[in-house]
N, C-alpha and C positions, 0 to 999 in steps of 0.2 A: 504494500499500500504506499508506505512512505517513499519507497524507490520510485513508484509510478508517479507520485506527485512531484517529486524532485525533477523527474525527467521532463515534466510539463514546463517547468521554469526554464530548463535548458532549451526546450523547443522554442519557447517564446523569444529567447535571446539569440537563437542560432540563425542569424540572417546574414548570409554571406553577400558581399557587395557585388552588384551586377555589373556587367560590362557594356558601357554605352556604345552605340554604333555611330562613329564619326567618320568612317571611311567614305570616300566618294561614292555617290549613288547616281543612278540614272533612271528617269521615269518618262513616260509618254502620256499625253493627253492631260486631263484636268488633275490637279494635285492640290492637296490641303496645304494651308500656310504652315511653314516650318521655320523655326528660329534656330539658327546654329549659332550657339553662344560663344562669344570671344573669350580669351583669357583676359581677365580684368587687369587694369594697371594700378591695382591697389598697392600700398606700401610694402605688404608682405610678399608681393609677387615679383620675381626677377625676370619674367619672360615678357616679351613684347606682344601686344595684342594682335590677334588675327582679324581679318576683315569680317564685319558683321553682314550676314546674308539673310534676307527675308524673301522667301519664295512664295508668291501669291499670284499665279498666272493661269487662271482657268480658261482664258480664251486663246492661248498660244497654240500653234499647229501641233498635231499629234506626233510629227516626226521631230519636234524640238527636243533638245537635250538639256537637262538641268543637272548641273554639277556643283557639289559642295567644294569650298576651298580646301586645299591640302591642310590637314591639321599639323600644328606645330608640335614639337616633343612635349611641351608642357600640356598642350591640349590632349595629346595621347594619354599622358599620365592622368589627366583629369578624367578621361573616359574610363580608365581602368578602375577607378575608385568611386565614381559617382554614377548612379543608375540613370537611364534615360528619363527625361521629364523632371529632373532636378531643377528647382527654381533658383534664380540668382540671389535672392534675398534671405532674410532670416526665416520666414515661414516656408515650409516645404510642402506639407499636405496635412489634411484632416481626414480621420477615419471614423465611421459610424457603422455598428453591426447590430443585428438583432438575431438571437438564436432561441430555439425552442425544442425541448425535449419533453414530450407528453407523459403523464402518469396514467398507466393503463390498468394497474392493479393496486389494491389497498396497501400492499407491502413494497410498493415501488416509490420512486421519487420523480416528480415532474420539476423541471428547471426551465425558467424564462430568463434570458440574459440580454442586458443592453450594455454595450461597451463603446467607449469613445476615446480617441486619442488624437494629439496634435504633434506633428513632427516638425521641429526647427533645427536650424544648422548655423554653426559659427566656424569661421577660419580658426585653425588650430596648429600652426599659426597661419597656414596658407589655405586657400579655398579648396585645393584638391586634396588636402589633408583635413577633412572637416571633423568637427565634434557635433554630433547630433544629440539633441535634447528632446525626449519624448515623454511628456506627462500622459498618464493613462488612467481612466477610471471605468470600473465595471461594477454593476449591481446584479445580483442573481436572486430572483424570486423563487422560493422553494415551496413545493407542494407535496406534503407527506414526509416520511411514511407514517403509517399508523402505529407501528411497533415500537417506536422510540421517538423521544423529542429532538427535533432539528429546528434551528432558527428559520424564521419565515424569510429573512433577507441576509445576504452575505455580500460584503463589499471588498473590492480591490482598489487601492489607491496607490499609485506608484509613479516614479519617474526614472527613466533609463538614460545614462550618459554613455554614448557609443562613440568610439574614435577609431578611424581607419587610417592607416599610414603604410606606405611602401617602404619596405626595409631592404629590398634587393631586387634584382632584375625580374625575378618571377615570384617574389615572396611578398605577401601583404600581411600586416598585422591588423587584427580586428579585436578590440578590447571593449568591454562593456561593464558598468556598474549599475545595479538597480537598487534604489531605496523604496521600500514598499511597506504599506500598512494593510493588513488582511484581517477583517474583523466582522462581527455582526452588529446589530443596532446598539448593543450595550458594551461593546469591548474595544472601542476606538483607542482607549488609553492603556489597554492591557499590555504587559510587558512582552507577552508572546505574540502580539499582533505585528510589531515592527521587525522587519528582517532586511538584512543587506545581503545581496548576492552579487556574483561577478562572473565574468567569462573572459578567457584569453585564447584567441585562436591564431594559428598560422595558416595562411591560405596559399597554396602553391599552385600557380597557373601552368599547368602542364601543357596546354596548347591553347589557341585562341578559343576553343570550344569546350574546354574542360578544366576543372579545378579540383584539388584535394584539400580536405580540411582536417587539421589535427590541432588538439588543444586540450584544455581542462576547464571545468566550470566549478565555481565555489558556490555552494547552495545554502550554507549556514543553517543546516537543520540537523537535529539529533539523529545519529545513526548513519548519516551519509553527508559528509561535509564537502568532499572533493570528488568529482567523477570525470572520467575521460570523455572527450568530445572528438568525433571523427566522422567523415563523410566524403562523398564524391558527387560532383555535379557535372552534367554534360548537357549541351544545348546546341541547337541550330535555329534557323529562322522559324522552323515549323514544329520543333520538338524540344522538350526539356525533360531531363531525367534527373531527379534528386534522390540519391541514395544517402539520406541523412536521417538517421534514427533519433527520435521515434516518429518522425513525420516524413516518410518516403512519399514521393509524388511523381506521377507521369502525366505530362500535359501536352496536348496537340493544338496547334493553331488551325482554326477551321475557316477563318475569314480575315482579310485585312484590307485597309484602304490607305493610299498614300504611302509615305516613307515607312520603313520597318519600325515598329514600336510606337507609332503615332496613334493608330486606331486599329485595334485588332480584336478578334473574339477567339477565346480559347475554351477547350474542354479538358477536364482533368480528373484523375482518380488519385486519391491519396489516403494514407493511413494517418491516424492521429491518436494522441494520448491526452485525455482531458482530465481536469481535476484541479486540486489546490488544497491548501491548508489555511485554516482561519482560527483566530482566537474567538471563542464564543462563551455565552453565559448559558448555562443549563436551566431547565425549567424550575429546579429548586433554588436557583440563584447562584450556584457554585461555578467557578471559572473552569474552563476546559479548552481543549484543542480539537477541532473537527477536521478530519481528512476525507476527501472524496477522490476517486479515481475511476477512469473507464478507458475503453479502447473503442475506436471509431473507424469505420470504412466509409469514405465520403466520395460522392460523385458531384461535380460542379461545373458550372459554366461562367466565364468571366469575360466581360467587355472592358478592355483596357483603352483609355482615352487620355492622352497627355493634353493638358489644358482644359479637360472637361471632367465629368463625374464618371469615374470607373465603377462598375458594380459586379457583385458576384452573387450567384444563387446556388445553394448547396442542399442536398438531401443525402442522408446517411443512416447507417445502422450502428447502434451503440450497444456494446456488450461488455462483459467482464466488469460490471459495475460494483464498487465496494465503498462502504462507509466505515470509519473508525474513530472512536473517541479515545484520546489519550488515557482517560480514567479507566476505561473498559479494557484496552489492550489487545483487542483482536478485531478482525475484519468482519463486517456484516454484508452479506450478499444482497444485491438489488436486481430486480428483473430487468431484462433487456428492454430497449425502447428504440424510437426512431429519433432522427435529428434533422431539423431544418434551419437554415441560416440565410439571411440576406445582409450583404456588406457593401458600403458605399465609400469611395475615396475621392477627394477633390484635391 
């Protein structure tokens, strides 16, 4: 149980930096507006800016060629560490999701979750070596079970500081620290509610289309403080394979419009490990710690839009569900259920 909950925190932090597509491209006919961002001339940058190009030519002949400027070495470095769609300012993106796991039996648990986060970024000290700051809040509304008392609401309030830095030709360092409070309606100030966790990853770029990940995660939980982290990622324009436990994922691009990465639709299958640990107050007023874990198989579709609202729709099957109170010391099995989620990113 505790191992499963710990792996969830690892999964949430395990986000390898994507590779931006700055290579020259060629298109015919109508194309969507695309902004190719220059290297800024800020005091912390030592590279000269490239030309700014804004492509917006729906009426040009179909045999016309549209070419991006050749990227500078600094811009290529930027592309290795910052994903497509990164904004030039402090604000990067906002996320909102709604998830529902229904309760089918009296000895089961239904969970409705609302989660929101905002991603911001600062030069550290250069823009292509950013520090991202992500405050996140989630509330879970609990229905059941009948055989034991469980709080009606559980809260996650946390902020993650994530830094990405190139340390060699093919090696990138990705480090993160998360400060979080995990509690029910009565336990915000409980000592067990606040936890600090961290992650240190080395990412080896084996080829332009693949990466290896190796590192460790510090989870700051009883019984399991440090765990290894490892994985492999492979992608092309139309396929992405993430062999990163406990969230493996295979995704196919089914539709696109304009330049790669600008406006696309994807279908995916992924495994997931859900759950968490919260400081709670029992029905008799005594403090305790509640753990929950499950396994999920999820089918989803995603519309990715840079400069617009991206959205995901998911359906899945949830099994191997378990509850545990620290004061009881053993797992309690929960019936299987289904999983629905809608998520939006701007």
